[in-house]
N, C-alpha and C positions, 0 to 999 in steps of 0.2 A: 504493500500500500504506500509506504513512504517513498519507494522508488518511483511508483506511478505518479505520486503527487508532485515530486520534484521534476519529473519529466513534463508533466502537465504545466507546472509553474513556468518552466523554461519556454514552453510553447506559447504561453500567454504573456510572456515578458515580465513575469513577476520577480524573477531572480536575475540579478546582474544588470538591470536597467531601471531607472527611476520611472515613476508614474507621471508621464507628461501628457498622455492622451486623455481627452475628455470622454472618449468612447469606452464604455464599460461592458464587458461581456457578462451576460446574465444567465444564459441557459443554453443548453445544447438541444437542437431539434433538427428535423429533416428540412431540406432546402425549400420545400413547398408548403410547410406547415405554418399555421398562424398561431402566434403565441398569445395566450391569455394574459391579461394585464397582471394577474397574480402569479402566473406560472414561472416567471424568471427566478422566483425565490424557492421553488420546489423542484424536487427531482422528477424526471419524466415518469418514473414508476408510481409517483404519488401526485400526479397532476391534479391541480385544484379542480379542473373540470370534472374529474371523477368523484369529487366530494360535493358536488352540487352547485359549483360555480356556474352562473348563467350570465356573467357580464360579457359585454361585447368584446370581441377580440380584434386587435389592430392588424390590418393587413400589412405584411412585410414584403419588401421587394425581393424577388427571387435572387438567390445567390447561386454561384457556380462553384461548388467545392470541388477540390481535386478528387480523382477516383480513389475510393477506399476510405475517404474521410467524411465525417458528418458536417453539415453546415452549422455555423455558429450564429445564433440570433443575438443581436446587440442592440443597445439602446443608448442614446446620448444622455449623459447625466451631467448636470452642472457641478463643477468642482467647488466645494465649500472653501471658505477662507481658512488658511492654516496659520496657527500661531506656533505653539510649542506643544509637546506631547504630555500626556498624563491623565487629564480628566477631560470630559466632554462638555462643551458649553453650547446650549441651545438658545439661539436668538429668537426673540419674539417676532421680529419683522421678517416675514418670509419673502423669498424671491418672487418675481412676477409669475413664474410658472407654477406656483403653488407648492414647491418643495420646501424643505426646512433647512435653514443654514446652520451649520454646526462648526464649532471651533474647539481647539484643545489647548489647555494650559498645562504647564509642567508641575504645578504644585497640587498636592492632594486636596480633595474637596474641603476647603475651609478648615475643618477640624473633624476629629473622629466622632464627636457628638453630632455634628451636622450630617455626616455620612450615615451614622446609625439611624438618625431620625428619618433620613430619606429611605433607607432600607426598610424601616418599619412602615413607612407610607406606601412603599411598593407592595410589601407583603399584605397590606390591608385592603388592597384593591380587589373587589369581588367580581369584576367583569373586565373583559378585554378593553371595552370602550373606556372604562374608568382608568385603566392602566395607561392607555395611549394618551388620554387627556392629561394624565400626570406627566408623561414624557414630554408633551408639547409645552407644558406650563413651567418646566424646570429650566432654570438658567444655567445650572452647572451640574454635571454628573461625573462622578468618579468612574474609573473603569470597573470597579467592583459593583457599583450600582447599575451600570450599563448591563453587566452580565446578569445581575439579579432581575432586571426587567425582562430579559429574554427567558429566564427560567420561570418567572411568574406567568408570562404569557403562555409558556408550554403547559404549566399547571392548569391554567384556565381553559385551554383550547384542546388538549389531548382528549380524544374520544374513547380511549381504551381499546381501540381496534386497529391501531397502527395508522391513524390519520388525525386530522384536525376537525373540530366541530365547524369552524368557519374559516376556511383557508384564505378568504379575502382580507383578513386582518393583516396578512403579510404584504399587502399592497399599500399599506398606510405610509404616507410620505415621511412622517417623522421616524417611523421604524426603519424604513429603507435608508434614510439619512444616517441614522445611528449605526446601522450595519456597515455603511460605506466608510464611516469614520473609523470603526473598529478594524475594518480591512486595511485601510491606508496606514493606520498607526499600530498595527499588530506588533511590530518590533519594540514598541515602547510600553506595551501593556505589562503590568506586573504578572509574575508567574501564575498566581492564583486566578487572576482575572482572565488570563489567556486561556488556560485549560477549562475554566468554568464557562467562558463564552463558547468554546468549541463544543463542550458537552451540551450547552443549551441549544446550539444550532442543530445538533443531531436529534434533540428532543422535539424540535420544530420541523423536522424532516426536510431541512434545506438541501438543495442539490449538492451532493458530495463534490462535484466538479465546479461549483460556483467559485468565483474569485475569493470570496470571503473564507470559505472552508479550506481552499487550497493555501491561502495565506496563513491561516491559523495552524493547519497541520504542518506546513513547512517551518514556521517559527517554533512550534512545539518540538519538531525533530531536532532543530539546532540546539535548543536548550536541553533536550534529552541527551544529545551527544556530549554536551558539556557537563552532564550530571549535576545540573544546578537546581533540579526540581526536588521539592520535599516529598514526603510520603503522601500527604493529602493531595498534592498536585498530581503525583503519579497515579493515584487512584482515580481521580477525575479523568485524567488522560486515558487511562485503561478503559473506562466505561465508554468514553467517546469513540475510541478506536474499535471497541467491540461492536458498537452500533454501526460504524462505518463499514467494517470489513469482516467482523466475526472473530472467533477465538483463534483462528490460524494466522492472524495478521502478524507480519514480521516485526513491525514497530511495537506491537503489543508485547511480543516476546522480549524485546529489549527493555520495555517498562518493567516486566515481571522479573527480569534478571536483576535489575537494580533493587527491586523490593526484596528479593530473596537474599541479597547481599547485606541488607540491614537487619538489625537485631530487634525483634518485637519487644524485648524488655526495655528498649529505649524509646518506644513509641508512646505518645500521649493517648488518653482515652479516645479523643476524636480521631486520631490517626489509626488506632486499632479498629475502631468501628468503621472507618473509611475503607480499610483493607478488606474487612469482612464483607462490606457492602459491595465492593468491586468484584470480589471472588463470587459472591452470591448472585451477582447480576448476570453471570454467565462465563466469566473468565476461567473459572475452575471446572467448566463443563467437561464431562468425560473423564473425571478423576484426575485432572491436571493439578499440579502443585499440592499434592496431598502431604508431602513432607513439610512444606511451609505451613499448611493448615494444622498439622499435628503440633508443630512448634508453637503456633498461635494458640491452640487449644490449651496446651500446658501452661503457657504464660497467663492466659485469660483466667484459667481456673485459680491461679494463685492471687489474682487481683480482683476477683469477682466482688468481694465485699466493699470495694471502693468505686465500683462502676456507677455512673450516673444513669438516669432513666433512658436517655437517648441511646447510650451505649448498650444497655441491656436489651432494649427492643431491637436495635440494629443487629446485634450479634445473634439473637434468637431467630430473627427473620432470615439472616444469611444461612444459618444452620439448616433451616427448613428448605431453603432454595437449593442447597447443595446436597440435601438428603444425608446429613452427617449423623446417621443413627448410632454410630459407634461413640459419639460424643455425649452420651446420656449423662455421665457424671457432671459434665459442664452444664447441661440443660437443668439438672437438678439444682446445682449451685446458683445458676441464674434465676431460677424460679424463687429460691429463698431470698435473693436480693430484690426480686420484683415485688415481694410482699411489702417491703419498706416503701416502695415507690408508687404503690397503687393510688394514693391520694393525689400525687403530682404528675402522674402519667398524662400525656395528651391523649385525646381519643384515638388517634392513629397509633400511638405507641402501645396503648393498652390492647387494641385490636391485634397488633402484631404479636404481642406476648401471648395472648390467648390462642391465637392461631397456631403458634409454635407448640404450646402445651397440648393442644388437640392433636397435632401431627405426631408428637412423640408419645402421646398417651400417658401423660404425667399429670397428677393432681396433687395438691398440697393443702392440708387442713388449714394452715394459717392463711394461705392465699384465699381460700373460700371465705374465711372469716373477714378478711380485709375487703373482699368484694361485697359481702353482705352489708358491710357498713358504708361502702362507697356508692354502690350502684343505686340504692333507693334515693340518694340525694341528687343523682345526675340523670335519672331515667327520663326526665322531661326535657333535658337540654343537651344530652350527649348526642354525638353523631349517630344516625340510624344504624350504620354498619357496626359501630362499637356496641350498641345495645344488643343487636342481633348476635354478635360474636360472643357476648356474655351468655346469652341464652343457649347458643350452640355449644359452648364449653360445658355448661351445666348439664345439657342434654347428653352430649357425647360421653361425659364422665359419669353419668347417672347420679348426679348430686342433687339431693332433695333440699331445696332452699325456698320455703314460702316467702321469706322476706324479699328476695330478689324477684320471684315470680309475681308476687302481688304488686310490687312497684312497677314492673314492666307492663303487666296487664292493665293497670290503672292508667299509665301514660299512653298505652296503645290506643285507648279509647279517644284520647284527645289529639294524638299526632299520627294516626294511622296513615294519613295521606302522605306523610313524609317518607314512608317505607316503600321500597320497591317490592314487586311481587315475590321475588326470591327471598327477601328479608321477612316478609309476612309468613311465607311458608316455613322458613327455618325456625321462626319463633313458635309457630304452632307445633312443629315437629318436636321441639324440645319439650313442650308441655305434654305432648302425646307420649313421648318416651317415658316420662316420669308418671304419667297418668294423673297429673295435677290439674284440678279444676279451680280456677281463681275465684275469690269471693264475689267479684263483679262479673260472674259468668254471663249473665243476661245481657249486660251492656257490651261485654267483650265480643261475644259471638254475634250479636246484632251488628256490630261494626265489621266483623269479618264477613258476614253475609252481604252487607252493603258494598264492601270492597269487591267481593266476587261479582256482584251484579254490575258494578261500574267498570271494572277492569278485567272482566272475564277473558276477553280476547288477548290481553297482554300476558297472560300466564302461559309459560311453556308447558307442554303436555305433562312431562314428568314432575314438574314443580306443582302443578295443579293436583296431580294424583297424590303426591306427598301430603299436601295440605288437607285434602278430603279424607285421606286415610287417618291422619292425625286427629281430625274431628271425630271420627268413629271411635278411636281409642278413648276419647273423652266423653263418650255417650252423647255426641251431637251428630245428628244424621242429616247431611246436606242433600235432601231428596231433590231439591230444585236443580241440582247440578249433576246428580248421579246419572240421570237419563242421558245427559250430554256425554258423560264419560264412557258409557256403554255403547255409544253410537259407533258404527263402522268407521266413520271418518276419523274420530278421535283415536280409536284403537290403531288405526293405520299410522297416525302421527306418532304414536308411542313406539313403533317399531324402529329399530336401528337400521342404518343404511346397509350394513354388511351382515350382522349377526342376528337380525330379527329382534323380537321382543325379549328384553332381559328377564331372567327367571324371577328376580326380586320384584320386578314390575308386575309380572303375572300373579305372584303371590299376593301382592297388595290388591290387585284387581279382584282376586278370588275372595279375599277376606272382606273387602268392601261389599261384594255381592252377597256373601253369607250374612253380613251384618244387616243389609237391607231386607233380606228374606226372613231372617229370624226376628229382628227387632222392629221392623216396619212392615208387617204383613199386608197392610193396605196398599203398598206400592204396586203399581201395575204398569210401570214404564218398561223400557227395553230391558231385555235380559242379557246377561253375559254369556256369549257362546261357549260351548264346552271346550273348544280348542284353545281358549284363553285361560282356562282354569288349571291349577296345579293339583296334584294328588296329595302333597304333603307340605306343611309349612316349615318343617324341620329340614334345613339345607345348610351346606357349608357357607362361610362368609356371613353376610348379613342375613338374618332370618327372623321370622315372626314368632318363633318359639325358642326357648333356651333349653339345651340338653340338660338332662338330670345330672346332678353331681354324683360321680361314681362312688365315692367313699360313703356319702350319706345314703345313697341307694342300697348299698350292700348292708349297711347297718339296719335299715328299715326292713329289708328283705329277710334278714335273719329273725327279726322280731315277728314278722308276719308268719313265717314258718312255725315259730313257737306258738303263735296265737291260733292259727287255723289248723295246725296239726300236720300239714304236708305242703310241699312246694306246688303240688298240682292244683291247689285251690285258688290260685291267682295267676294272672298273666302279666308279663312285663313288656314295656315299650310297645304298646298296642297301637297300630295305626288305624284310626277310625275312618269311616267313609266320608267324614267331614273335615279331613285334612289334618286334624289335630292328632298328636301322639300322646297316649296316656302312659304315665310312668308305671302305674299299676292299675289293673282292672279286676274287680271282684264281682261275680254274678250271684244273685240270690233268686230263689224260687218264690212262689206266692206266699209260702208260710215263713219266709225269712231265713231259710236254710241256705248255706253256702254251697254252690254248685261247682263242680270241677271246671277249670278254665276252658277245657275242650268242649264243654256242653254248649249246644246251639239251640236247643228246644226248651220251651217252658221257662224262659227267663223272664222274671217279673221285674227285677230291678238290677241296674248296673251301677256300681260304685266306682268312680274315678278318683284314685288317690294321687294327689299332686305333691310330690316330694320336692319341696322348694328349697334349694340351696342358696348360698349368698348371692350368686350371680342373677337370681331372679328378683332381687330386691335392689333398691337404690344403695349407693355406696356408703352413705352416711346415716341411713335411717331404715327402720323396719317397715318399709313401704314397698309393696309389690309394684313392679314396673307395669307400664300400661299394657304391653303385649301379654303379660301373664293374667292381668285382670280381665281383659276381653276374652281370653281363652276360657277362664273359669266361668265367665258369664255365659258364653256360648254353649259350653258343655251343659250347664244347668238348663238352658232353653231347649237343648236337644234331648233332655230326659235323664241325664246322668245325675246321680247324687255326688256332689263334689266334696271331697274331704281333703283338707290342706294339712300337710305335715311341714311346718316351717323349721328351718335348721336351728333357730335360736331357742326353740322349745325342746327339740329332740336332743340337742347337745347337753342339756342340763340333766338328762336322765343317767342314772348310775345302776348298772347291773341289768340282767335279763328280766328280772321280775318287774322293775319299774318300766322298762320298755314295753313289755307285754300289756301291763295295765294301762299305759298311756295309749297304745294303739287300740285297745279294746274300747276305751272311752271315746276315742276319736271316731272309730269306724262303726261301732255298735253302741251308741250312747244309751239306747233304750232297752238293751237286752242284758240279762244276767249271765255272767261267764262262769262255767264250771271249770275246775282245775283238771288238767289232763293227768 
């Protein structure tokens, strides 16, 4: 990449000759193409026209490029007045053509206090229009502030899908003037401003072969060769090069060589977080630089107790991005440090921490306590994704927390419109996992129903299915929408492009159908076709049933043999025609006598014994999970007499006599037992 950039720079006359021409090359296109007014600042692969730009294009005179070369579209640009380098001065009086006149002075912006105030003003801009208005109204900008403006513009305009929400902002005269000055004075920019500007340009998807990026990359290469860049600057440069050419970039390899030669023990917290961030952004893709990572893990583990909130969240986020599952001791140490920072985490930092703990499957009692104190205070004002991530964390870790659930459910009623469809579904899913119905259930589910009516078409098929299935776990039956879910069109949307419908999706559809048939007998809408039904809810991976605890099952089985007199009087792990698997099934005749398990005639009653181990309850309370509650409810509706044997009661029993007496009272509470 560096060689290509230098070659390109020589072709454009950027190296070895001063800028004397007023003609500025802005983009590369075919000789007969017409350039959109905003396209000169974007790469051809991300043409603004493809992002919805409908502005008139200017006809350009045909060029006659030499064979094998592409034509170069150019545009005359008025040269601004030049003073000295260092900061950017924006004049209020614009030239007649509507452009913005800029000049540079060699002294930093007045004082650090003024620069910091300007940075805060830039970060407070909530829209691109407000940011550009700030740019036009500023008389003096430091190079650091100029880079911050570009980064803030990227924050506001990135659409999350590799493009900009409104690419026409790049045609703003003030912005183009700023970029021109940064290009012309790139050699005078401070190291941090130089690489930060380069990174911001990649975030705005500017053309890699535009004169601005060629200048910035060329200047970065010179400073990299001199080894004058610090750790933070190297990290920003690494991320910019990664965006430009990917992890195999030769110049990126040079950056990483310099980082590997430095000692992590000498880095500051910000530098340590920056290196983790660069590696997590994709530099370490494919297991690269694992030796450096191991050294960093060891050092970070030794200083975890001194890490600030930003460093904790940055390191955890990078560990997730790189899939560093072997660094679990570091994750645990960072989680302990995160407990102290819960009240001061920003919304984004807290979301990153919880995402990491979900990914690594780790939970901490003290962290739960800290969240239970913090979340109720912030539920009404925190970012929607942060609130959703809190709920998702409690749901994934099966943590029972009425304090958090009640606060989120109450705030949901007032700010439901702030949540995306995915966020709404994830919050409902967490409540469904725990089987928790909030005190304001009537208002809560009325709001959910209103959202479904208003935004039904916005829900992705699988997201909608997750939401409706979670409602059934909470004994709320969305009959108005079930008919749409069972329609052939919706079922076709659920199917994957290559592998067809996922087995978990089929299981959810089947249980949703069973719920409607069993608990809403008046439903007469579309039926779920047999080909979309599963035969068992017990399956590897995610499942709608939890396998019986082997140790607890063996203990109960021995007690049942002593109680009933023989192993043949009960069956184990019985798959019913209704998809559920019974831990133990006992059959009785009309007079209440126990029948052999193999008996199939004259069965008057069936007893389903649910041997509930710890995994069928929430992690911190003796509360059955939602999927176990609906199973017992359905078995009761299907005619079974459900008997629950919870682990926390059975583990208190001592000796065979106590076990037999306990099982007798549980299974046959109204009968007298004779001793064998």
